[in-house]
C-alpha positions in Angstrom: -102.8 -142.9 -88.6 -102.7 -139.9 -86.4 -98.9 -140.2 -86.0 -98.9 -140.3 -89.9 -101.0 -137.2 -90.2 -98.9 -135.5 -87.6 -95.4 -136.4 -89.6 -97.2 -135.2 -92.7 -97.9 -132.0 -91.3 -94.5 -131.6 -89.9 -92.9 -132.4 -93.2 -95.2 -129.8 -94.9 -93.8 -127.2 -92.4 -90.3 -128.1 -93.0 -90.7 -128.1 -96.8 -92.0 -124.3 -96.1 -95.2 -125.0 -98.1 -96.6 -122.0 -96.1 -93.9 -119.6 -97.7 -95.1 -120.9 -101.0 -98.9 -120.3 -100.2 -98.2 -116.9 -98.7 -96.2 -115.9 -101.7 -99.5 -116.2 -103.9 -100.0 -112.4 -103.8 -96.6 -111.3 -104.7 -95.7 -110.0 -108.1 -94.7 -112.0 -110.7 -91.1 -110.9 -110.9 -89.8 -113.9 -108.8 -87.7 -116.9 -110.1 -90.7 -119.4 -110.6 -94.2 -118.5 -111.7 -97.3 -118.5 -109.4 -98.2 -121.5 -111.7 -95.2 -123.5 -111.2 -95.5 -122.7 -107.6 -98.9 -124.2 -107.4 -97.9 -127.2 -109.5 -95.1 -128.2 -107.2 -97.3 -127.5 -104.0 -99.8 -130.0 -105.4 -97.2 -132.4 -106.4 -95.9 -132.3 -102.8 -99.3 -133.0 -101.6 -99.5 -135.9 -103.9 -96.5 -137.7 -103.1 -95.4 -136.9 -99.4 -98.4 -138.5 -97.9 -97.9 -141.5 -100.2 -94.4 -141.8 -99.6 -95.3 -141.8 -95.7 -97.6 -144.7 -96.5 -95.3 -146.8 -98.6 -92.0 -146.2 -96.5 -92.5 -148.4 -93.7 -93.2 -151.6 -96.4 -90.5 -150.6 -98.8 -87.9 -150.6 -96.2 -89.6 -153.7 -94.7 -89.8 -152.3 -91.3 -90.8 -155.4 -88.7 -92.9 -152.8 -86.6 -93.6 -148.9 -87.2 -94.5 -147.2 -84.0 -95.0 -150.3 -82.3 -97.5 -151.7 -85.1 -96.5 -155.2 -86.4 -96.1 -155.0 -90.1 -96.1 -157.6 -92.8 -92.7 -158.7 -94.1 -93.9 -158.7 -97.7 -92.6 -155.3 -98.4 -94.5 -153.4 -101.4 -96.4 -156.4 -102.1 -98.6 -155.7 -99.1 -99.4 -152.4 -100.8 -100.2 -154.0 -104.1 -102.3 -156.8 -102.8 -104.6 -154.3 -100.9 -108.1 -153.2 -102.2 -108.8 -154.7 -105.4 -105.2 -154.3 -107.0 -104.9 -158.1 -107.6 -108.3 -158.3 -109.3 -107.3 -155.2 -111.5 -103.9 -157.0 -112.2 -105.6 -160.1 -113.1 -107.7 -158.1 -115.6 -104.7 -156.4 -116.9 -103.2 -159.3 -117.8 -105.9 -161.4 -119.4 -108.5 -158.5 -120.3 -111.4 -160.7 -119.4 -110.4 -163.7 -120.9 -112.8 -166.4 -118.9 -110.5 -169.3 -119.4 -107.2 -167.6 -118.4 -109.1 -166.1 -115.2 -110.2 -169.6 -114.0 -106.9 -171.1 -114.9 -104.3 -168.8 -113.3 -106.1 -166.8 -110.7 -107.6 -168.5 -107.6 -109.5 -165.6 -106.1 -112.6 -167.8 -105.6 -114.8 -165.5 -107.7 -116.9 -166.1 -110.7 -115.5 -164.8 -113.9 -118.5 -162.6 -114.4 -117.5 -160.6 -111.2 -114.4 -159.0 -113.2 -116.9 -157.3 -115.4 -117.4 -155.1 -112.6 -113.8 -153.9 -112.8 -114.2 -151.6 -115.7 -111.6 -151.6 -118.6 -109.7 -148.3 -118.5 -107.7 -148.7 -115.3 -106.3 -152.4 -116.2 -105.6 -151.3 -119.9 -103.6 -148.4 -118.6 -101.8 -150.7 -116.2 -101.2 -153.0 -119.2 -99.9 -150.2 -121.3 -97.5 -148.9 -118.5 -96.7 -152.3 -117.4 -94.4 -152.9 -120.3 -92.2 -150.6 -119.1 -92.5 -150.7 -115.1 -94.0 -153.9 -114.8 -97.5 -154.4 -113.9 -97.7 -154.0 -110.2 -95.6 -150.6 -110.2 -97.4 -149.5 -113.3 -100.6 -149.9 -111.0 -99.1 -147.6 -108.5 -97.7 -145.2 -110.7 -101.3 -144.6 -112.4 -102.9 -144.2 -109.1 -100.2 -141.9 -107.9 -100.5 -139.7 -111.5 -104.3 -139.8 -111.2 -104.2 -138.5 -107.5 -102.1 -135.5 -108.7 -104.9 -134.8 -111.3 -107.5 -135.3 -108.7 -105.8 -132.5 -106.5 -105.2 -130.4 -109.4 -108.7 -130.3 -110.5 -110.0 -130.1 -107.1 -107.9 -127.0 -106.7 -108.8 -125.7 -110.1 -112.7 -126.1 -109.3 -112.6 -124.8 -105.7 -110.5 -121.7 -107.2 -113.8 -120.7 -109.1 -115.7 -120.2 -105.7 -112.9 -118.8 -103.6 -109.6 -117.1 -103.5 -106.7 -119.3 -104.8 -105.1 -119.2 -101.3 -108.2 -120.5 -99.5 -108.5 -123.2 -102.4 -105.0 -124.4 -102.0 -105.4 -124.5 -98.2 -108.6 -126.5 -98.8 -106.7 -128.8 -101.1 -104.1 -129.6 -98.3 -106.8 -130.7 -96.3 -108.4 -132.8 -99.1 -104.9 -134.3 -99.7 -105.4 -136.5 -96.5 -109.1 -136.4 -95.5 -111.2 -138.3 -95.6 -108.9 -141.1 -94.4 -110.5 -143.7 -96.9 -109.3 -141.4 -99.7 -105.8 -141.1 -98.5 -105.5 -145.1 -98.1 -107.0 -145.6 -101.3 -104.7 -143.1 -103.4 -101.7 -144.9 -101.9 -102.5 -148.3 -103.2 -103.7 -150.0 -106.4 -107.1 -148.6 -107.0 -109.2 -146.7 -109.8 -110.7 -144.2 -107.3 -107.9 -141.5 -107.8 -108.6 -141.9 -111.7 -112.4 -141.9 -111.4 -112.1 -138.8 -109.0 -109.9 -136.9 -111.4 -111.9 -137.4 -114.3 -115.0 -136.5 -112.5 -113.6 -133.3 -111.0 -112.1 -132.4 -114.5 -115.5 -133.0 -116.1 -117.3 -130.6 -113.8 -114.3 -128.2 -114.0 -114.7 -127.8 -117.8 -118.6 -128.1 -117.7 -118.7 -125.0 -115.4 -116.5 -123.3 -117.8 -118.6 -124.1 -120.6 -116.3 -126.2 -122.3 -118.8 -129.0 -123.1 -116.4 -131.1 -125.4 -113.6 -131.4 -122.7 -116.1 -132.0 -120.1 -117.6 -134.8 -122.1 -114.1 -136.4 -122.9 -113.3 -136.5 -119.0 -116.8 -137.7 -118.6 -116.1 -140.7 -120.9 -112.9 -141.4 -118.8 -115.0 -141.3 -115.7 -117.6 -143.9 -117.4 -114.7 -146.1 -118.5 -113.2 -146.2 -114.8 -116.1 -147.0 -112.6 -120.0 -147.6 -113.3 -121.0 -144.7 -111.1 -119.5 -142.6 -114.0 -122.9 -142.7 -116.1 -124.8 -140.7 -113.2 -122.3 -137.9 -114.1 -123.3 -138.0 -117.4 -127.0 -138.1 -116.9 -126.6 -135.2 -114.3 -124.4 -133.1 -116.7 -127.0 -133.9 -119.5 -130.1 -132.8 -117.4 -128.2 -129.4 -116.3 -128.1 -128.5 -120.0 -131.6 -129.7 -121.0 -133.8 -128.7 -118.2 -133.3 -124.9 -118.3 -133.6 -124.9 -122.1 -136.5 -127.2 -122.7 -138.7 -124.2 -124.2 -135.5 -123.5 -126.7 -135.2 -127.2 -127.3 -139.1 -127.6 -128.2 -139.1 -124.3 -130.2 -135.8 -124.5 -132.4 -135.4 -128.3 -132.6 -132.5 -130.4 -131.5 -129.9 -129.5 -134.4 -130.1 -125.9 -133.6 -130.0 -126.5 -129.7 -126.7 -128.4 -130.3 -125.2 -126.0 -132.3 -126.1 -123.1 -129.7 -123.8 -124.9 -127.2 -120.9 -123.8 -129.2 -119.1 -127.1 -128.7 
């Protein structure tokens, strides 16, 4: 894993990301706007680490840095974590008879209810074009991009954009568990992206957008309900007197949704 991190840092250097970052303070008369550069950097941070993880499996290397690898190719990536379970839900959409008949994971059918519906629904939708396994990986990578983007946007509200971008570079590979789950079939990137997006819009008092992204979070993983409770309390507790005095309808109208 340390070698992978070292290779990633080397590729970033070779890609001259530092030049992109250092050019943030230059005037807007350049070929690419600051926004486009920023998006390209974040897109690179999304794709490069994932490609480094995928490459040995895609190329079916027997060993990688003297580490023996499975010979199943990308199937090894797809079968990691809860990927097969989400694929089963995407194919059956919780049909208990179909789950019992076609999938022998040794799990009760009630267990699949813990896999919330948005991620498998997206897999099913994109699966008509890409096939279910690669649709799952595509959604994971796309969600990772959104997670890094909204992490950067949120961090930029508390520090300079340059520092926020450096922090996003660190976040793209650390912690190690995040680095792994955003490279395999998992709902964590979508959950994290929607949570960060909700916090970003909430912090900017765009409550409707915050609510929409919060709903995405809840439909992705069960802890999303905690985000809803936290944001609701953040609105209500400082305004208890106004709510008690003016009534709930006036209070809601004052939020400027």
